[in-house]
C-alpha positions in Angstrom: 125.9 104.5 115.4 127.4 103.8 118.9 127.3 100.3 120.5 125.6 100.4 123.9 125.5 97.9 126.7 122.0 96.8 125.6 123.5 95.7 122.3 126.1 93.3 123.8 126.4 90.0 125.6 128.0 89.9 129.1 131.4 89.9 127.5 130.8 93.3 125.7 130.5 91.7 122.3 127.6 92.7 120.1 125.0 89.9 120.1 124.6 88.6 116.5 120.9 89.4 116.0 121.5 93.1 116.9 123.4 93.5 113.6 120.1 92.8 111.9 118.5 95.6 113.9 121.3 98.0 112.9 120.7 97.1 109.2 117.0 97.6 109.5 117.6 101.1 110.9 119.9 101.8 108.0 117.4 100.7 105.4 114.7 102.9 107.1 117.1 105.9 106.9 118.1 105.0 103.3 114.4 105.0 102.2 113.8 108.3 104.2 116.7 109.9 102.3 114.9 109.0 99.1 111.7 110.7 100.3 109.9 107.6 101.4 109.1 107.9 105.1 107.6 105.3 107.4 104.1 105.9 106.1 105.3 105.2 102.5 107.1 102.0 103.4 104.8 100.6 106.1 101.2 101.6 105.9 97.7 100.2 106.1 97.8 98.8 102.6 101.3 97.6 102.0 104.7 97.0 103.6 108.1 95.6 102.9 109.1 92.2 104.3 112.5 90.4 104.2 112.3 87.4 101.9 115.9 86.3 101.9 118.9 87.2 104.0 122.5 86.0 103.8 124.9 87.4 106.4 128.6 86.9 106.8 130.0 87.9 110.2 133.6 88.9 109.6 134.7 90.5 112.9 132.8 91.5 116.1 131.9 94.9 117.3 132.3 95.8 121.0 130.8 97.9 123.7 131.3 101.6 122.9 132.5 101.1 119.3 131.3 103.5 116.7 130.1 101.7 113.6 128.8 102.7 110.2 126.0 100.8 108.5 125.6 101.1 104.7 122.6 100.2 102.5 122.7 100.0 98.7 120.4 98.7 96.0 121.6 95.8 93.9 118.5 95.4 91.8 114.8 96.4 91.5 112.1 94.2 90.1 108.3 94.6 89.9 107.6 93.8 93.6 111.1 93.3 95.1 114.4 95.0 95.9 117.7 93.3 96.2 120.1 95.1 98.6 123.6 94.9 99.9 124.4 96.0 103.5 127.7 96.3 105.3 128.8 97.3 108.8 132.2 98.9 109.4 134.2 100.0 112.4 136.5 102.6 110.9 137.8 100.9 107.7 137.4 97.4 109.1 134.4 95.5 107.6 132.5 93.7 110.3 129.4 92.4 108.5 128.6 91.7 104.9 124.9 91.0 104.0 122.7 90.6 101.0 119.0 90.5 101.2 115.8 90.8 99.2 112.7 92.8 100.3 109.3 92.2 98.9 106.5 94.7 98.8 103.3 92.9 100.0 99.7 93.6 100.6 99.1 93.8 104.3 95.8 91.9 104.2 96.9 88.8 102.3 100.7 89.1 102.4 100.9 88.6 98.7 103.5 90.5 96.6 102.2 93.6 94.9 103.9 95.9 92.4 106.1 98.7 93.7 104.9 102.2 92.6 106.6 103.7 89.5 107.9 106.5 91.7 109.6 104.1 94.1 111.0 101.9 91.3 112.6 105.0 89.7 114.0 106.3 93.0 115.5 102.9 93.8 117.3 102.4 90.5 120.8 101.3 91.5 122.5 103.3 88.8 121.5 106.7 90.1 123.1 106.9 93.5 126.0 105.7 95.6 125.9 103.8 98.8 124.4 105.6 101.8 
């Protein structure tokens, strides 16, 4: 992904909250790569929400940099997924994050069980980082 002017502050440094947007996009593409498009991950009945997020900013990205954003599953429970995400410029790690996502009912925002199909597809032992 390329860093554009809209991603940066007046000094050409990526504004910290934009890293969260980059990670959200990577998670969306990760789920899509497993066969779960937007309608499977955000629909009228259920959706994922971020419950916890810990981010370590190690080094800044700058205007026109090309970055790589990864997403990998750390664990899967009945209604939640633990993930690790990293952002790199070349071999340099810029951001290290861990987060948990919860599958909730859209009406009452209460956790609900992930489908068996999704739990199996998200098992951390069956794939490498994307």
